TIVEX-382726 format. One record per residue (C-alpha): residue in three letters; x, y, z. Coordinates in Angstrom, 1 decimal. Layout:
<nodes>
<node res="ALA" east="X" north="Y" up="Z"/>
...
</nodes>
This chain:
<nodes>
<node res="UNK" east="205.5" north="126.6" up="25.7"/>
<node res="UNK" east="204.9" north="129.9" up="27.5"/>
<node res="UNK" east="201.2" north="129.9" up="26.5"/>
<node res="UNK" east="200.8" north="126.4" up="28.0"/>
<node res="UNK" east="202.4" north="127.4" up="31.2"/>
<node res="UNK" east="200.1" north="130.5" up="31.4"/>
<node res="UNK" east="197.0" north="128.4" up="30.8"/>
<node res="UNK" east="198.1" north="125.9" up="33.5"/>
<node res="UNK" east="198.7" north="128.8" up="36.0"/>
<node res="UNK" east="195.2" north="130.3" up="35.2"/>
<node res="UNK" east="193.5" north="126.9" up="35.6"/>
<node res="UNK" east="195.4" north="126.3" up="38.9"/>
<node res="UNK" east="194.4" north="129.7" up="40.2"/>
<node res="UNK" east="190.8" north="129.3" up="39.1"/>
<node res="UNK" east="190.5" north="125.8" up="40.7"/>
<node res="UNK" east="192.1" north="127.1" up="43.9"/>
<node res="UNK" east="189.5" north="129.8" up="44.0"/>
<node res="UNK" east="186.7" north="127.3" up="43.8"/>
<node res="UNK" east="185.9" north="127.3" up="40.1"/>
<node res="UNK" east="184.7" north="124.2" up="38.2"/>
<node res="UNK" east="187.1" north="124.4" up="35.3"/>
<node res="UNK" east="186.9" north="120.7" up="34.5"/>
<node res="UNK" east="183.1" north="120.9" up="34.2"/>
<node res="UNK" east="183.4" north="124.0" up="32.0"/>
<node res="UNK" east="185.9" north="122.3" up="29.7"/>
<node res="UNK" east="183.5" north="119.4" up="29.5"/>
<node res="UNK" east="180.8" north="121.8" up="28.2"/>
<node res="UNK" east="183.3" north="123.0" up="25.7"/>
<node res="UNK" east="184.0" north="119.4" up="24.6"/>
<node res="UNK" east="187.6" north="119.8" up="25.6"/>
<node res="UNK" east="188.2" north="122.8" up="23.4"/>
<node res="UNK" east="190.3" north="124.7" up="25.8"/>
<node res="UNK" east="191.3" north="127.4" up="23.2"/>
<node res="UNK" east="187.6" north="128.4" up="23.0"/>
<node res="UNK" east="187.2" north="128.3" up="26.8"/>
<node res="UNK" east="190.2" north="130.6" up="27.3"/>
<node res="UNK" east="189.1" north="132.9" up="24.5"/>
<node res="UNK" east="185.7" north="133.3" up="26.2"/>
<node res="UNK" east="187.2" north="133.4" up="29.7"/>
<node res="UNK" east="189.1" north="136.6" up="28.8"/>
<node res="UNK" east="186.0" north="138.4" up="27.6"/>
<node res="UNK" east="183.9" north="137.5" up="30.6"/>
<node res="UNK" east="185.0" north="140.5" up="32.6"/>
<node res="UNK" east="184.1" north="142.8" up="29.7"/>
<node res="UNK" east="180.4" north="141.8" up="29.6"/>
<node res="UNK" east="178.2" north="144.8" up="29.5"/>
<node res="UNK" east="175.8" north="143.1" up="31.9"/>
<node res="UNK" east="178.1" north="143.8" up="34.8"/>
<node res="UNK" east="177.8" north="147.5" up="34.3"/>
<node res="UNK" east="174.2" north="147.3" up="33.4"/>
<node res="UNK" east="173.4" north="145.7" up="36.7"/>
<node res="UNK" east="175.0" north="148.6" up="38.6"/>
<node res="UNK" east="173.2" north="151.2" up="36.4"/>
<node res="UNK" east="169.9" north="149.5" up="37.0"/>
<node res="UNK" east="170.4" north="149.3" up="40.7"/>
<node res="UNK" east="171.3" north="153.0" up="40.9"/>
<node res="UNK" east="168.0" north="153.9" up="39.3"/>
<node res="UNK" east="166.1" north="151.3" up="41.5"/>
<node res="UNK" east="165.1" north="149.4" up="38.4"/>
<node res="UNK" east="164.7" north="145.9" up="39.8"/>
<node res="UNK" east="163.3" north="144.5" up="36.5"/>
<node res="UNK" east="166.4" north="145.5" up="34.4"/>
<node res="UNK" east="168.8" north="144.6" up="37.3"/>
<node res="UNK" east="167.1" north="141.1" up="37.3"/>
<node res="UNK" east="167.4" north="140.7" up="33.5"/>
<node res="UNK" east="171.1" north="141.7" up="33.5"/>
<node res="UNK" east="171.9" north="139.5" up="36.6"/>
<node res="UNK" east="170.1" north="136.6" up="35.1"/>
<node res="UNK" east="172.1" north="137.0" up="31.8"/>
<node res="UNK" east="175.4" north="137.1" up="33.6"/>
<node res="UNK" east="174.5" north="134.2" up="35.8"/>
<node res="UNK" east="174.1" north="132.0" up="32.8"/>
<node res="UNK" east="177.5" north="133.0" up="31.4"/>
<node res="UNK" east="179.2" north="132.4" up="34.7"/>
<node res="UNK" east="177.6" north="129.0" up="35.1"/>
<node res="UNK" east="178.7" north="127.9" up="31.6"/>
<node res="UNK" east="182.3" north="129.1" up="32.3"/>
<node res="UNK" east="182.4" north="127.3" up="35.7"/>
<node res="UNK" east="183.2" north="130.5" up="37.5"/>
<node res="UNK" east="181.5" north="129.2" up="40.7"/>
<node res="UNK" east="182.4" north="132.1" up="43.1"/>
<node res="UNK" east="181.0" north="134.7" up="40.6"/>
<node res="UNK" east="178.0" north="132.4" up="39.8"/>
<node res="UNK" east="177.1" north="132.2" up="43.5"/>
<node res="UNK" east="177.3" north="136.0" up="43.7"/>
<node res="UNK" east="175.0" north="136.3" up="40.8"/>
<node res="UNK" east="172.5" north="133.8" up="42.3"/>
<node res="UNK" east="172.5" north="135.9" up="45.5"/>
<node res="UNK" east="171.6" north="138.9" up="43.4"/>
<node res="UNK" east="169.1" north="137.3" up="41.0"/>
<node res="UNK" east="166.8" north="135.6" up="43.5"/>
<node res="UNK" east="165.6" north="138.7" up="45.4"/>
<node res="UNK" east="165.5" north="140.7" up="42.2"/>
<node res="UNK" east="163.3" north="138.0" up="40.6"/>
<node res="UNK" east="160.7" north="139.0" up="43.2"/>
<node res="UNK" east="161.3" north="142.7" up="42.6"/>
<node res="UNK" east="163.1" north="143.2" up="45.9"/>
<node res="UNK" east="166.1" north="145.6" up="46.0"/>
<node res="UNK" east="167.0" north="145.0" up="49.7"/>
<node res="UNK" east="170.7" north="144.0" up="49.9"/>
<node res="UNK" east="171.0" north="144.2" up="46.1"/>
<node res="UNK" east="173.8" north="146.8" up="46.4"/>
<node res="UNK" east="175.7" north="144.6" up="48.9"/>
<node res="UNK" east="175.4" north="141.5" up="46.6"/>
<node res="UNK" east="176.4" north="143.6" up="43.6"/>
<node res="UNK" east="179.5" north="144.9" up="45.5"/>
<node res="UNK" east="180.5" north="141.3" up="46.2"/>
<node res="UNK" east="180.0" north="140.4" up="42.6"/>
<node res="UNK" east="182.2" north="143.3" up="41.5"/>
<node res="UNK" east="184.9" north="142.4" up="44.1"/>
<node res="UNK" east="185.0" north="138.8" up="42.8"/>
<node res="UNK" east="185.1" north="140.1" up="39.2"/>
<node res="UNK" east="188.2" north="142.1" up="40.2"/>
<node res="UNK" east="189.7" north="138.9" up="41.6"/>
<node res="UNK" east="189.0" north="137.1" up="38.2"/>
<node res="UNK" east="190.8" north="140.0" up="36.4"/>
<node res="UNK" east="193.8" north="139.6" up="38.7"/>
<node res="UNK" east="193.9" north="135.9" up="37.9"/>
<node res="UNK" east="193.7" north="136.5" up="34.2"/>
<node res="UNK" east="196.5" north="139.1" up="34.3"/>
<node res="UNK" east="198.8" north="136.9" up="36.4"/>
</nodes>
């Protein structure tokens, strides 16, 4: 019973934050166990750190690749606020532009911290 209540709380908090949990569950064909298993490993994706490392070294190509990678993960998981952050980061980097990339990365990391808070309860 406790695990069900925890899942309900997480779903409630994600939806309140603007996430598309129902769309994500549809992509998982209703397999909510798999959804939750993957949801808890999203914050641990190496790409988040890789973006920051690439930005520090002014490597727009690698920052783009890592941002694009994480954008796909976030879209599939229905994590709309984080996905929007990733889009804001990816599009200028696609053109090789680093202007405001640090600002967009900071927002992505702030929202990632919020996701961690939701998952921890």
